[in-house]
N, C-alpha and C positions, 0 to 999 in steps of 0.2 A: 892445687890438686894435681896429682901425678897423671901424666899422659902416656898411654901405650903408643910407641912409635911404630912406623911401618917395618923397621928393622927387627922388632920383637915379634912380628907375626910369624906364624909357622905354616909350612906347606900342609894342606889338608889331604893327606894320602895322595891318590892319583887324580883328584878332581881338578887340579890346577888352581884351586882357590887358596887364598892366603888368609888365615884366621888369627884373630887376637887370642892370646892365651886365656884371657878372661872373657866369658860370654855371659849373656843374660838368659836366665831360665824363667819362662813366662807362666808357670803354674800358679804362683801366689796371686798374681794380679787378677786371675780369673776365679780361682777357687776361694779366695778370701774376699772377693768383691771389693777390691781396692778402690780408693779415691782416685778419680781420673787425673786430677791435677798433680797428685803425688806420683802417679805413674808417668805422666809426661815429664816431670822433673827428673825422675830416675833415668828414664830412657834418653832424654836429651843430654844429661850429664855424661852418661856412658858413651854416647856417640861423639860428643864434643871432646872426649878424652881418649879416643882411640879404640874403643870396644866396637867390634864389627860383627859379632855373632849374636843373633836374636833367635831364641828357641821358644816354641810354643806348641800347642796341640789342639786338635779339634775338641777333645774331651775337657779342656780346661775352661769350660763355660765361656765367659766373655773375653778370654785372653786375646784371641786372634783379633776380635773386633776392636779391642782397646789399643792393641799395637797398631793396627791399621789407622785408627783415628788419630793417635798421638804422634806417630812418626812415619806414617805412610808417605808423606811428602818428601821424606829423606831416603826413599827406598834404595837409591843407588849407592848408599853409604854402608850398607850392611849385608851380610850373608843371612838370608832368611831360611829358617828351618822349622818345619812343622811335622806333626805326626797324625796318623789316621788308622782306622781299623775298628775302633770302638763304635757302638751304635750312636747315632745322632738323631735329634728330634725330627729333622727334615726328611728322613728316609725310613721306610719300614723294612728295608733290606737287612738280612742277617749280618751280624758283626763279622768282619774279615772277608765278606763276599766281595767279588769284583764290583757289583752294583753299588754296594755301600761305600767302598773305597772311592769310586768315581764321584759319587754324590758328595762325599766328605771333602775331596780335593776341590771340587767346584765351589763348595761353600767357603773353604779356606781362602781361595783366590778372591772371592768377593769380600769376605770379612777383612782380609789383610790389604785390600785395595792394591792389588798387584796383578800383573799379567802372567807372572811365572814365579814359582817358589823354588829356591835354589836346591834345597834338599827336602824330600818327603820320606819320613821313616814309618815303617810298619810299627805300631805302638805296642810292644811287649806281648805279642801273641806267643803261645807256647810252641814248642818244637814241632809237634804233630801238625798244627795249623800252618806253621811256616813251611813245612816240607810239602804240603799239598801243592804249593807253587802258584795257585791262582791269584793270591794277594800280590805277591811280587810281580807276577805276570801283568796284572792290571797297572801297577805302577810303571812297569817298563813301557806299556802302551801309552800311558799318560806322558811319559818322558818323550816318546816318539812324536807325540802331538804337540810338544813344546810347552806343556803346562807345568812341568817340573824339570829340573836340570839333572838331578842325581837321585838315585834310589838308595834307601838305607833301611836299617833296622835298629830299633831301640829295645834292648833287652840284655840278658845276662846268662852266664853259665853255658850249658851245652847248646842252647838255642843260639847264643851269640857266636860260639865257635863254628857252628854250621853255617850261620848267615854270612860271616865274613869270607867264607870260601866260595860263595856264589859269585859268578862273574859280574852280575849286574848290581851287586851290593857294593857301593863305594864309600858309605859312611856308616859307622856304628856309634850309637849312644849307649853307654854302659855305666855301671856303678863302680867307682873306685874311690876309696878314702881311707883314712887311718883305721877305721873300724870295718872296712869292707875291702879286703885285699885279695881274695881268691881269684878275681878276674885278672889280676896282674899276672898270675902264673898260668891260668887256664885259658884266657881269652886273648891277652895281648900278644903272645907269640904268633898266633894265627893271624891277628890283625896286621902285625908288622910283615909277616910273610906275604900277605896278599895286598899290601900297600893300601889298606883301607884307612880312611880318615877317622880318627877317634875323638869323640867329644864325651866328656864325663859328666854324669849327673850326680847330685848329692856330694860334691867335693868337700864340703865342710861337715859331713856326717851328721846332718840335722842337729848340730850343736850338742853332740853326745856328752859333753862334759857337764851339761846342765842336768838337774834332777828331772826325771820324766814328768813329775807332777806339775812342773812349771809350764808345760806345753799346753797352749789353748787349742792349737790345731796340729795336725800331723802326728798326734801322740802315738798312733799305731805304727807309723813309720819310724818314729824316733826311739820307741822302747827297745827294739833289738840293738840299736847302736849304743844306747845308754848302758845296756847290760854288757855288751862287748867291751866298751870303754873301761868299765869297772873290772871286768875279768882280766883285761890286759894290764891292769895296775898302772895306768898312765898317770903321770903327774909332770908338772913343769920341773920339779926338782930332779927327776930321773934324767931329764934332758939338759940339766945344768942351767936352767933358766929361772929368772925371777920377774914377777910383774903381775898384772891383772889378768887372770885366766880368761875373762870375757873379751880381752883384747888379743892376747897372745895365741889362744887356741885356734880361733878362726884363721889367723895368719899362718900358723904352723900347718893346719889341715889343708888349706888351699895350696900352700907351697909343696906339701907332700905329694898331693895329686899331680901337680904340674911337673914334679921331678920324675915321675914314672916314664920310662922310655916309650915313645910311641904315642903318648897323649898330646894332642895338639891344642885342645881348648877345654876349659872347665866352666860349666854354666852355673851361676849362682843366682837364685831367685830372691828378690827382695821388693818390698813395697815402701821401703824407708830410704829417702834420699841421703840420710846421714851415714848409711852403710857403704855408699859408693866410694868415698875416699879411702876407707880402710881396705876394701878389696883391691883397689888400684895400687895401693901402697904395698900390699902383700905380693902382688905380681912383680912390682918394681924391685923388690928385695931379691927376687930370683929363687932358684931351686934351693932345697935344703942341702947342707953339706952331707957328704957321704956317711959320716959317722951317725948323724942324727937320723938320716933316712933309714939306715940299717937298724938302728935302735927300735924304730917304730915297726919295721918289718919283722924283727925278731920277737917283739912283744906280741904281735898278732899270731905268728907261728906257734909260739909257746902256749898261748891261751887257747888256740884252736887245734888242740892236739888230736881231736877226733875228726878233723877236717869236715865239720858240719856247717861252718859259717859260709854258706853260699852267697853269691852276689845277690843283693836285695833288689827284686824287680819293682 
């Protein structure tokens, strides 16, 4: 199995952290109620082969607790990232309120079995909520107390542009993939200008090359990407490639995302140990060549003529 070396790690904006280009997204292991042994196998394989970014969120049900239980003893080997802001069972405080955010962070620390979380992101609140400032302010206070190291935001479009310009926001999680490219033009320039670390969610576009009817979960998330993929007229033939689409498209999609200037890590969520080698292999192959990258960029621009394909939150 391919291993990501320390030389392949990328500087994470101005945080001083070094992150592997491939990270783990913890949504499926909570929302899909994954088998604990399979999760342990996935996470152990990733850590053993150089992946050092682990992402989760308070709202992903048992995800934080599962991560804490399976790899909490290896805490010093990875950059731990979580998200907060949505309501949690343990608190009756309103979503996005300082009281809720504090309770959520305290719960995350306990579930993840750690004294400090490297990055805590406000989880996809809208621009108006973000601009109120009390959510970010509470995270800054928690940072000053040593419970988190860096403050960030998870979101897209105008809210992401505003967030990365704030002096306390040091990390952005946003959507970029072959079927979700507007953040490349609208958000990434601002992120680079302010030296914000960028991690990308949904880098393989929810496997948009599949028919939406095949999805058992995440169908609502997948449907827009499936429609965009078809509208873009994407095919392996147009890229001059031959082979199994189920193998080649995930590789192309992940490499596309990691080719975007300013993207430091892309998180892929899986509960299947057999997917780990393929994802590591895609990273090892490296960025797409310029011609293929531009083909995919042009296909998106041509299909999105009315500029309505916003980043999917």
